[in-house]
C-alpha positions as CSV (number, residue, x, y, z in Angstrom):
1,M,71.5,71.6,33.0
2,T,74.5,69.3,33.0
3,A,75.5,67.0,30.1
4,D,73.9,64.0,31.9
5,S,70.6,65.6,32.9
6,G,67.3,65.0,31.3
7,P,65.1,62.0,30.6
8,S,67.8,60.1,28.7
9,A,70.3,60.3,31.6
10,F,72.1,57.1,32.6
11,R,74.8,56.0,34.9
12,R,78.1,56.8,33.4
13,V,81.2,54.8,34.3
14,P,83.5,57.5,35.8
15,L,87.2,58.0,35.2
16,T,89.2,55.8,37.5
17,S,90.2,57.4,40.8
18,T,93.9,56.7,39.9
19,L,93.6,58.6,36.7
20,Q,91.7,61.5,38.3
21,R,94.6,61.7,40.8
22,T,97.6,61.3,38.6
23,R,96.2,62.5,35.2
24,I,98.8,60.9,33.0
25,I,98.4,57.8,30.8
26,A,101.5,56.0,29.3
27,V,100.9,53.9,26.2
28,L,103.1,50.9,25.8
29,R,102.7,50.1,22.2
30,G,104.9,47.7,20.2
31,G,108.4,46.7,21.2
32,H,109.3,43.3,22.8
33,P,106.7,41.8,25.1
34,D,109.3,40.8,27.6
35,R,110.2,44.5,28.1
36,A,106.7,45.6,29.1
37,E,107.1,44.5,32.7
38,A,110.4,46.3,33.2
39,V,109.0,49.4,31.6
40,A,105.9,49.3,33.7
41,D,108.0,48.9,36.9
42,I,110.0,52.1,36.0
43,L,106.9,54.1,35.2
44,V,105.0,53.0,38.4
45,A,108.1,53.7,40.5
46,N,108.1,57.3,39.1
47,G,104.4,58.0,39.7
48,I,102.9,57.0,36.3
49,R,100.2,54.7,37.4
50,C,97.9,54.5,34.4
51,L,99.3,52.2,31.8
52,E,97.8,51.4,28.4
53,L,98.7,48.5,26.1
54,A,97.5,48.4,22.4
55,M,95.2,45.8,21.1
56,T,97.3,45.8,17.9
57,T,100.4,44.7,19.8
58,P,100.9,40.9,19.6
59,G,100.3,39.3,23.0
60,A,98.9,42.5,24.5
61,L,96.1,40.8,26.5
62,G,98.5,38.2,28.0
63,T,100.9,41.0,29.0
64,L,98.0,42.9,30.6
65,E,97.1,39.8,32.6
66,R,100.7,39.4,33.8
67,L,100.9,43.1,34.8
68,A,97.6,42.9,36.6
69,A,98.8,40.0,38.7
70,R,102.0,41.7,39.9
71,L,101.5,45.5,40.0
72,P,100.0,47.3,43.0
73,E,96.2,47.5,43.2
74,D,96.1,51.2,42.5
75,V,97.8,50.9,39.1
76,D,95.2,51.2,36.4
77,L,95.7,49.1,33.3
78,G,93.9,49.6,30.0
79,I,93.7,48.6,26.4
80,G,93.8,51.0,23.4
81,A,93.0,50.6,19.7
82,V,89.7,48.9,20.8
83,M,87.5,48.8,17.7
84,T,84.6,46.3,18.4
85,P,82.4,45.2,21.3
86,Q,84.2,41.9,21.2
87,D,87.5,43.7,21.8
88,V,85.9,45.3,24.9
89,V,84.9,41.9,26.3
90,R,88.4,40.5,25.8
91,A,90.0,43.5,27.3
92,A,87.8,43.4,30.4
93,G,88.4,39.7,30.8
94,A,92.2,40.4,30.8
95,G,91.8,42.9,33.6
96,A,91.4,46.3,31.8
97,R,89.9,49.1,33.8
98,F,89.6,51.3,30.8
99,I,89.6,51.1,27.1
100,A,90.4,53.6,24.4
101,S,89.5,53.9,20.7
102,P,90.7,56.2,17.9
103,N,87.0,56.9,17.0
104,A,83.7,57.2,18.8
105,A,81.8,54.0,18.0
106,P,78.5,53.9,20.1
107,D,78.5,50.0,20.2
108,V,82.0,50.0,21.7
109,I,81.1,52.7,24.3
110,H,78.0,50.8,25.2
111,A,79.8,47.5,25.6
112,A,82.3,49.2,28.0
113,R,79.6,50.8,30.0
114,N,77.8,47.5,30.3
115,L,80.9,45.9,31.7
116,E,81.7,48.8,34.1
117,V,84.8,49.6,32.2
118,A,85.7,53.3,31.6
119,S,85.8,54.3,27.9
120,H,87.9,57.0,26.2
121,P,86.8,57.2,22.6
122,G,88.7,59.5,20.3
123,A,87.2,62.6,18.6
124,M,88.3,65.9,17.1
125,T,85.4,68.2,16.5
126,P,82.9,69.6,19.0
127,G,80.1,67.6,17.3
128,E,82.0,64.3,17.5
129,I,83.0,65.0,21.1
130,H,79.4,65.7,22.1
131,L,78.1,62.6,20.4
132,A,80.7,60.4,22.1
133,W,79.8,61.9,25.5
134,R,76.0,61.4,24.8
135,A,76.8,57.8,23.9
136,G,78.2,57.2,27.4
137,A,81.9,57.8,27.3
138,S,83.7,58.3,30.6
139,A,85.9,61.0,28.9
140,V,86.7,61.9,25.3
141,R,90.2,61.8,23.9
142,L,91.0,64.8,21.8
143,F,92.8,63.2,18.9
144,P,95.1,64.0,17.2
145,A,95.9,66.6,19.8
146,G,99.5,67.4,18.8
147,S,98.5,68.8,15.5
148,L,95.5,70.6,16.9
149,G,97.2,72.5,19.7
150,T,96.2,73.7,23.1
151,G,94.1,76.5,21.5
152,H,91.7,73.9,20.1
153,L,91.3,72.4,23.5
154,E,90.5,75.8,25.0
155,D,87.9,76.5,22.3
156,V,86.2,73.1,22.7
157,R,86.1,73.4,26.5
158,A,84.5,76.9,26.2
159,A,81.7,75.3,24.3
160,L,81.5,71.9,26.2
161,P,82.8,72.7,29.7
162,D,81.3,69.6,31.3
163,I,83.0,67.0,29.2
164,P,86.4,65.8,30.4
165,L,88.9,65.9,27.5
166,I,92.1,63.9,27.3
167,P,94.6,65.1,24.6
168,S,96.3,62.2,22.8
169,G,98.7,62.0,19.9
170,S,102.2,63.5,19.6
171,I,102.1,65.3,22.9
172,T,105.6,66.6,23.7
173,L,107.0,66.4,27.2
174,S,107.8,70.1,27.3
175,G,104.2,70.9,26.3
176,T,102.7,69.0,29.2
177,A,102.0,72.0,31.4
178,G,100.3,73.9,28.6
179,W,97.8,71.1,28.0
180,F,96.8,71.1,31.7
181,A,96.7,74.8,31.8
182,A,94.3,74.7,28.9
183,G,92.0,72.4,30.9
184,A,93.0,68.8,30.0
185,A,91.5,66.2,32.4
186,A,94.5,64.0,31.7
187,V,97.2,63.7,29.0
188,V,98.3,60.6,27.0
189,F,101.9,60.0,26.2
190,G,103.4,57.4,23.8
191,P,106.8,57.3,22.1
192,E,107.6,60.8,23.5
193,L,107.7,59.3,27.0
194,L,108.7,55.7,26.3
195,G,111.5,56.4,23.8
196,D,113.5,53.2,23.2
197,A,112.5,51.6,26.5
198,L,110.4,48.8,25.0
199,V,113.3,47.7,22.8
200,P,115.8,45.2,24.2
201,G,118.7,47.1,25.5
202,G,116.7,50.4,25.6
203,D,117.7,53.0,28.2
204,L,115.5,52.6,31.3
205,D,117.3,55.2,33.2
206,R,116.4,57.8,30.7
207,L,112.8,56.6,30.8
208,A,112.8,57.3,34.6
209,G,114.1,60.8,33.9
210,R,111.4,61.5,31.3
211,A,108.7,60.2,33.7
212,L,109.9,62.5,36.4
213,Q,109.9,65.4,33.9
214,V,106.3,64.6,32.9
215,R,105.2,64.6,36.5
216,T,106.9,67.9,37.2
217,N,105.4,69.6,34.1
218,A,102.0,68.2,34.9
219,E,102.1,69.6,38.4
220,R,103.1,73.0,37.0
221,G,100.1,72.8,34.6
222,H,97.7,71.9,37.4
223,N,98.7,75.0,39.2
224,Q,98.0,77.1,36.1
225,A,94.7,75.5,35.2
226,P,91.6,77.6,35.4
């Protein structure tokens, strides 16, 4: 029996095809709003095609709308730090294809599902992860993954093999392959990838180099995955 079988089964919004293919999410949080477009261009040019803004960043929804209007169709844009159903509605209206939350709130998950937006709630324990999945999540973010380690992901996947898990929180670039080898469906990167790129005068060339490193490490991890 699968996680979606039984009388309570429903149509789950799947992970976007872009995320299933590229398996990397870059979070653009904070910094100067005018830098987001330049940073997005560098990331997309280097194969990072799932970009997430944070609801807590001033002007995030307006930035999302501008990015959606100018980036290629196969670039997925999302909003993180979504805490209420109203946030989901606003994110979807701005063009978000996925939303992420630090916790697993059923009303937020349901709102996203009703709007055909993929949802990635955060959870840590097997019980929290299972409840988020049963509520209708598209995937569950293992958070805070950096302090939990790849062994925790392996243990959870052994108990809940049908639930796609996305480690998030202080993931190092050098550890990328290990997370994929442990069975991650995708991996979320924030400051470790972005560095100072969102700050005026930040080094975009070094950002390009880090993006390439992440892609290389991800491909290595894919080859090692069970």
